[in-house]
C-alpha positions as CSV (number, residue, x, y, z in Angstrom):
1,X,-35.0,8.8,-2.5
2,X,-31.5,8.7,-1.5
3,X,-31.7,4.9,-0.2
4,X,-33.3,3.9,-3.6
5,X,-31.7,5.8,-5.1
6,X,-28.4,4.1,-4.1
7,X,-30.0,0.3,-4.1
8,X,-30.2,1.5,-7.8
9,X,-25.9,2.2,-8.5
10,X,-25.3,-1.3,-6.5
11,X,-27.4,-3.2,-9.0
12,X,-26.0,-1.2,-12.2
13,X,-22.6,-2.0,-11.1
14,X,-23.4,-5.4,-10.1
15,X,-24.4,-6.4,-13.9
16,X,-22.0,-4.0,-15.5
17,X,-18.9,-5.1,-13.9
18,X,-16.5,-4.7,-16.5
19,X,-18.2,-0.8,-17.3
20,X,-14.9,1.1,-18.8
21,X,-15.2,5.2,-17.9
22,X,-12.7,7.1,-20.0
23,X,-14.8,10.7,-19.6
24,X,-16.5,12.9,-16.8
25,X,-19.4,10.7,-14.8
26,X,-21.2,13.3,-13.0
27,X,-23.1,11.7,-10.2
28,X,-25.6,13.5,-8.0
29,X,-24.4,16.1,-5.1
30,X,-26.6,13.8,-2.9
31,X,-24.0,10.4,-4.1
32,X,-21.2,12.5,-3.3
33,X,-22.5,13.7,0.4
34,X,-23.0,10.4,1.2
35,X,-19.7,8.8,0.4
36,X,-18.3,11.4,2.8
37,X,-20.7,10.9,5.7
38,X,-20.3,6.7,5.3
39,X,-16.5,7.2,5.4
40,X,-16.5,10.1,8.6
41,X,-19.0,7.4,10.2
42,X,-17.0,4.3,9.4
43,X,-13.9,4.4,8.6
44,X,-12.0,4.1,11.4
45,X,-14.5,2.1,13.1
46,X,-12.9,-1.7,13.1
47,X,-15.1,-3.6,15.5
48,X,-17.2,-4.8,13.0
49,X,-16.1,-8.0,10.9
50,X,-17.4,-9.9,8.7
51,X,-16.0,-13.2,6.9
52,X,-18.1,-12.0,3.8
53,X,-16.5,-8.9,3.3
54,X,-15.3,-9.3,-0.1
55,X,-11.6,-8.9,0.7
56,X,-9.8,-11.9,0.2
57,X,-7.0,-11.1,2.3
58,X,-9.0,-10.2,5.9
59,X,-11.4,-13.3,4.5
60,X,-8.1,-15.3,5.3
61,X,-7.1,-14.9,8.1
62,X,-8.9,-11.7,10.7
63,X,-12.1,-14.8,11.1
64,X,-9.5,-16.5,13.7
65,X,-10.0,-15.8,17.1
66,X,-6.9,-18.0,17.9
67,X,-5.3,-15.9,15.4
68,X,-2.8,-15.1,18.1
69,X,-1.7,-18.6,18.4
70,X,-1.4,-18.6,14.6
71,X,0.8,-15.8,13.7
72,X,2.6,-17.3,10.3
73,X,-0.6,-18.7,9.1
74,X,-0.5,-15.1,7.7
75,X,1.6,-15.5,5.0
76,X,-0.6,-17.9,3.3
77,X,-2.8,-14.6,2.8
78,X,-1.1,-12.2,0.4
79,X,-2.5,-11.8,-2.9
80,X,-1.4,-10.1,-6.4
81,X,2.0,-9.4,-7.4
82,X,3.7,-10.3,-4.1
83,X,1.8,-13.3,-3.1
84,X,4.7,-15.5,-2.4
85,X,6.1,-13.5,0.1
86,X,6.4,-15.9,2.8
87,X,8.1,-13.4,5.5
88,X,9.6,-15.5,8.4
89,X,7.5,-18.0,7.7
90,X,9.2,-20.9,8.4
91,X,11.7,-18.9,10.6
92,X,10.9,-18.8,14.9
93,X,8.7,-16.4,16.9
94,X,11.3,-13.2,17.9
95,X,9.2,-10.5,20.6
96,X,10.3,-7.2,20.6
97,X,10.6,-6.2,24.5
98,X,12.4,-3.1,24.3
99,X,11.6,0.1,22.7
100,X,13.8,2.2,24.8
101,X,17.0,3.2,22.9
102,X,18.0,2.1,19.5
103,X,21.4,1.3,18.7
104,X,22.4,1.2,15.3
105,X,25.8,-0.5,15.4
106,X,25.0,-2.7,18.5
107,X,21.6,-3.5,18.5
108,X,20.5,-4.8,22.2
109,X,18.4,-8.2,21.8
110,X,14.7,-7.7,22.2
111,X,14.7,-4.8,20.2
112,X,13.5,-4.8,16.5
113,X,16.8,-3.6,15.0
114,X,18.3,-7.0,16.5
115,X,15.7,-8.9,15.4
116,X,15.4,-7.3,11.6
117,X,19.3,-7.7,10.8
118,X,19.5,-11.5,11.8
119,X,20.3,-14.0,8.6
120,X,17.8,-16.6,10.3
121,X,13.7,-16.1,8.9
122,X,12.2,-14.8,12.1
123,X,8.5,-13.7,12.5
124,X,9.0,-10.6,14.8
125,X,6.0,-9.8,17.4
126,X,6.2,-7.1,20.1
127,X,4.7,-7.5,23.3
128,X,3.2,-4.1,24.2
129,X,2.1,-1.4,22.7
130,X,5.3,0.9,21.7
131,X,7.0,3.8,19.7
132,X,9.8,3.3,18.1
133,X,12.0,6.2,17.2
134,X,14.8,4.8,15.0
135,X,18.0,6.6,15.2
136,X,19.1,5.6,11.3
137,X,17.0,3.4,8.7
138,X,16.1,0.0,9.7
139,X,17.6,-2.3,7.5
140,X,15.4,-5.3,6.9
141,X,17.1,-8.5,6.3
142,X,15.3,-11.2,4.1
143,X,12.6,-13.8,4.9
144,X,11.4,-11.4,8.2
145,X,8.2,-10.7,9.0
146,X,7.2,-7.8,11.4
147,X,4.0,-8.3,12.7
148,X,2.0,-5.3,15.0
149,X,-0.8,-7.2,15.3
150,X,-1.8,-7.4,19.3
151,X,-0.4,-3.9,19.9
152,X,-0.2,-0.7,18.6
153,X,3.3,-0.1,17.3
154,X,4.4,3.1,15.8
155,X,7.6,3.6,14.0
156,X,7.7,7.0,13.8
157,X,9.7,10.4,14.8
158,X,13.2,9.6,13.1
159,X,14.2,7.1,10.3
160,X,12.3,4.7,8.9
161,X,12.1,1.0,7.2
162,X,14.3,-0.2,4.6
163,X,14.6,-3.0,2.3
164,X,17.8,-3.1,0.2
165,X,18.4,-6.1,-2.2
166,X,16.0,-8.8,0.5
167,X,13.1,-11.2,-0.7
168,X,10.7,-12.3,1.0
169,X,9.1,-9.4,3.5
170,X,6.0,-9.0,5.2
171,X,5.1,-5.8,7.0
172,X,1.9,-6.0,8.7
173,X,-0.3,-3.6,11.2
174,X,1.9,-1.3,12.2
175,X,2.1,2.5,11.9
176,X,4.5,4.3,10.2
177,X,4.7,8.3,9.9
178,X,7.2,11.5,10.9
179,X,9.6,9.7,8.9
180,X,13.0,11.8,8.6
181,X,15.9,11.5,6.9
182,X,19.2,10.0,8.1
183,X,22.3,8.3,6.9
184,X,25.8,9.2,6.5
185,X,26.6,6.9,9.2
186,X,27.4,3.2,10.2
187,X,24.8,1.2,10.2
188,X,24.8,-3.0,11.2
189,X,22.7,-4.7,8.6
190,X,23.4,-7.9,9.8
191,X,25.1,-9.4,12.7
192,X,28.1,-10.3,11.2
193,X,28.2,-6.5,9.1
194,X,28.1,-3.2,9.3
195,X,29.3,-0.7,6.9
196,X,28.2,3.1,5.7
197,X,25.2,4.4,4.4
198,X,24.8,7.5,2.3
199,X,22.0,9.8,3.1
200,X,18.8,8.7,3.2
201,X,15.3,10.2,1.7
202,X,13.3,9.8,4.6
203,X,11.1,7.2,3.1
204,X,8.1,6.0,5.3
205,X,9.1,2.3,3.4
206,X,12.4,2.4,0.9
207,X,12.6,-0.7,-1.4
208,X,15.7,-0.6,-3.3
209,X,16.1,-3.6,-5.6
210,X,13.5,-6.2,-3.5
211,X,11.4,-8.7,-4.5
212,X,8.6,-10.6,-3.1
213,X,7.5,-8.0,-0.5
214,X,4.4,-7.5,1.4
215,X,2.9,-4.1,3.1
216,X,-0.2,-5.0,4.4
217,X,-2.9,-2.9,6.5
218,X,-0.4,-0.3,7.9
219,X,-1.3,3.5,8.4
220,X,1.2,5.4,7.0
221,X,1.1,9.5,7.0
222,X,3.4,12.3,6.7
223,X,7.2,11.0,6.0
224,X,10.0,13.5,4.6
225,X,10.1,12.0,1.0
226,X,7.7,8.7,0.1
227,X,5.5,6.9,2.4
228,X,6.3,3.8,0.1
229,X,8.6,3.5,-2.6
230,X,10.0,0.7,-5.0
231,X,12.7,1.6,-7.2
232,X,15.9,0.1,-8.5
233,X,14.5,-3.2,-9.9
234,X,12.1,-4.1,-7.4
235,X,9.7,-6.2,-8.0
236,X,7.1,-8.7,-7.2
237,X,5.3,-6.3,-4.2
238,X,1.8,-6.3,-2.9
239,X,0.9,-3.2,-1.1
240,X,-2.8,-4.2,0.2
241,X,-5.6,-2.8,3.1
242,X,-2.8,0.5,4.0
243,X,-4.9,3.9,5.1
244,X,-2.5,6.9,3.6
245,X,-3.2,10.2,4.7
246,X,-1.1,13.3,5.2
247,X,1.0,13.6,2.5
248,X,2.6,15.2,-0.5
249,X,4.1,12.5,-3.2
250,X,2.6,9.4,-1.4
251,X,4.2,6.5,-3.8
252,X,6.8,6.3,-6.4
253,X,7.5,3.0,-8.1
254,X,10.2,3.4,-10.3
255,X,13.7,5.0,-10.0
256,X,14.0,6.9,-12.9
257,X,13.0,7.3,-16.8
258,X,16.4,6.1,-18.3
259,X,16.5,3.2,-15.7
260,X,15.3,0.6,-17.5
261,X,16.0,-2.5,-15.2
262,X,12.4,-1.3,-14.1
263,X,10.7,-2.4,-17.0
264,X,10.2,-5.7,-14.8
265,X,8.7,-4.2,-11.5
266,X,5.4,-5.6,-11.2
267,X,3.1,-4.2,-8.3
268,X,-0.4,-4.9,-7.0
269,X,-1.7,-1.7,-5.2
270,X,-5.4,-3.4,-3.8
271,X,-8.0,-2.5,-1.0
272,X,-5.8,0.7,0.3
273,X,-8.2,4.6,1.4
274,X,-5.9,7.2,-0.1
275,X,-7.3,9.6,2.8
276,X,-7.0,13.2,3.4
277,X,-4.7,15.3,3.0
278,X,-2.6,13.9,0.2
279,X,-1.4,15.2,-3.1
280,X,0.2,12.9,-5.8
281,X,1.2,10.1,-6.3
282,X,-1.0,7.2,-5.6
283,X,0.9,6.0,-7.4
284,X,3.5,7.5,-10.2
285,X,4.9,5.0,-11.7
286,X,7.5,3.7,-14.6
287,X,8.4,1.0,-16.9
288,X,6.4,-1.9,-15.4
289,X,3.7,-3.3,-14.6
290,X,0.6,-2.4,-12.2
291,X,-2.2,-3.1,-11.3
292,X,-4.3,-0.9,-9.2
293,X,-7.5,-2.5,-8.0
294,X,-10.4,-1.7,-5.8
295,X,-8.6,0.9,-4.0
296,X,-10.9,4.1,-2.3
297,X,-9.4,7.4,-3.4
298,X,-11.5,10.6,-1.3
299,X,-8.3,12.7,-0.9
300,X,-6.4,14.3,-3.6
301,X,-4.8,17.9,-4.6
302,X,-3.3,17.5,-7.8
303,X,-3.9,13.7,-9.4
304,X,-4.4,10.4,-8.2
305,X,-2.4,7.8,-11.0
306,X,0.7,9.1,-12.6
307,X,3.7,8.1,-14.6
308,X,6.4,8.1,-17.1
309,X,8.1,6.1,-19.7
310,X,5.4,4.0,-20.7
311,X,4.2,2.3,-17.7
312,X,1.1,-0.6,-17.9
313,X,-1.4,0.8,-15.8
314,X,-4.4,-1.3,-15.0
315,X,-6.9,0.8,-13.0
316,X,-9.6,-1.8,-11.8
317,X,-12.8,-1.5,-9.9
318,X,-11.6,1.5,-7.8
319,X,-13.6,4.3,-6.4
320,X,-12.6,8.1,-7.4
321,X,-13.7,11.2,-5.5
322,X,-12.5,14.2,-6.9
323,X,-12.2,17.2,-5.2
324,X,-14.4,20.5,-5.8
325,X,-11.8,22.1,-8.0
326,X,-13.0,22.4,-11.3
327,X,-9.1,21.6,-12.6
328,X,-8.6,18.9,-10.6
329,X,-10.8,16.5,-11.6
330,X,-8.4,14.1,-13.7
331,X,-7.5,11.3,-12.1
332,X,-4.5,10.7,-14.4
333,X,-1.2,12.5,-15.2
334,X,1.4,11.2,-18.3
335,X,4.5,13.0,-17.2
336,X,7.4,13.9,-18.9
337,X,6.6,13.2,-22.4
338,X,4.8,15.1,-25.5
339,X,1.0,14.0,-25.7
340,X,2.0,11.8,-28.9
341,X,3.8,10.0,-27.2
342,X,1.8,9.4,-24.2
343,X,-1.0,8.6,-26.2
344,X,0.3,5.5,-26.9
345,X,0.9,4.0,-23.0
346,X,-1.1,1.6,-22.2
347,X,-3.2,3.2,-18.9
348,X,-7.0,1.3,-18.9
349,X,-9.6,2.1,-16.4
350,X,-12.4,-1.0,-15.9
351,X,-15.1,-1.2,-13.8
352,X,-13.9,2.1,-11.8
353,X,-16.6,4.4,-10.0
354,X,-16.3,8.0,-11.0
355,X,-18.1,10.7,-8.6
356,X,-18.0,14.4,-8.2
357,X,-16.6,14.5,-12.0
358,X,-14.0,12.6,-11.7
359,X,-12.6,11.1,-15.1
360,X,-9.8,8.4,-15.8
361,X,-7.9,9.7,-19.2
362,X,-7.2,6.1,-21.5
363,X,-4.4,5.6,-23.6
364,X,-3.0,2.7,-25.5
365,X,-4.2,0.1,-27.5
366,X,-4.8,-1.9,-24.6
367,X,-4.3,-5.3,-26.0
368,X,-5.7,-8.1,-24.1
369,X,-2.2,-9.8,-23.2
370,X,-0.5,-6.8,-22.6
371,X,-3.1,-6.1,-19.4
372,X,-3.1,-9.9,-18.7
373,X,0.3,-9.5,-17.3
374,X,-1.1,-6.4,-15.0
375,X,-3.8,-8.2,-13.6
376,X,-2.4,-9.4,-10.7
377,X,-6.3,-10.8,-9.1
378,X,-9.4,-10.6,-9.9
379,X,-11.1,-7.2,-8.9
380,X,-14.4,-7.1,-7.4
381,X,-17.1,-4.2,-8.2
382,X,-16.3,-1.0,-7.5
383,X,-19.7,-0.8,-5.5
384,X,-17.9,-3.1,-2.9
385,X,-14.9,-0.8,-2.3
386,X,-16.3,0.4,1.0
387,X,-17.1,-2.7,2.3
388,X,-13.4,-4.1,1.7
389,X,-11.6,-0.8,2.4
390,X,-13.5,-0.2,5.8
391,X,-10.9,-1.4,7.8
392,X,-7.8,-0.3,5.8
393,X,-5.1,0.8,8.0
394,X,-3.2,-0.4,11.1
395,X,-5.8,-3.0,13.1
396,X,-6.9,-2.9,16.8
397,X,-6.3,-6.2,16.9
398,X,-6.1,-7.9,20.9
399,X,-4.9,-12.0,22.1
400,X,-8.4,-14.0,22.7
401,X,-10.4,-12.5,20.1
402,X,-11.5,-11.6,16.4
403,X,-9.1,-9.3,15.0
């Protein structure tokens, strides 16, 4: 009975990929149970690989058993608004060998900080498994890739990653968690310059005035402020294939309602799993254009997607599993404005799968020209979200075999 129902559901989604859901869709309890069982059984099983998963990023590189000798080919696999982020593609490979002590002023060669502050393009990899505790924020200069494939790399228990007025950054395959405030200290941000940095918020990844940024296949949790925040005119960003857990304010995109420069912000949020212990802001948006596509939302306590200051939000082909609390079924939250105003904001749901009473409050005229700007890639049917996001988070890649 269950398998027959799921087959019908799958076929229905395939033939109606543009279904718009603007009201509560109550699915049978058995479907909700099946989703939970599937997540618990297979979410972290990374041994499975298919080159036809429907995930265009993974299908671009994960089938290559020689990925470790072709590290920089990953830069050809970006999609969405951050697709032009090349990181350190045209630079040399830099291997991090030392995680013993982080010196924010005079970093030792072989450390992650020494690599990140260099002026030249670098593709940064890691010799072995390591936990890196940063004394101060890691200031990442332009044209850098931090690539954790082949090792289990944790940036944890201290300050975390900051991208300030930098371009062409790729962060891939690392664990970022338990980040704390730091600052009121001197930090070196290039081989020739060090300066005073104010107190940080304690974000996992903080993007300030950055452009052409791609954050892919990271596992991020339990930071002081946001897991990933992008503010002050940042744009051309893709956040993909990440696994987010155990956090309150997950993702802030846009500095403030009054900061008009963020009107040019464009962010793609694709193929991520928003998992257990999350409360809100998946993401919270201001002013710009946001394409939220083919993500799996299995937990939220307040809401999933919210915003203020009239952002354009295009939610496409996601799977939303609402909590059992009757008061928390709504996916969306319009903030800091009366209903007469937020009713005009362009928020659209297309092809989303709503489970356990989840519903998306659509607003605005939904002009196609507006959503064309917010649509950064072709979404797949929501029935495929489970397979597309199965490997979300940092992968267990080992040299000599498929990742």
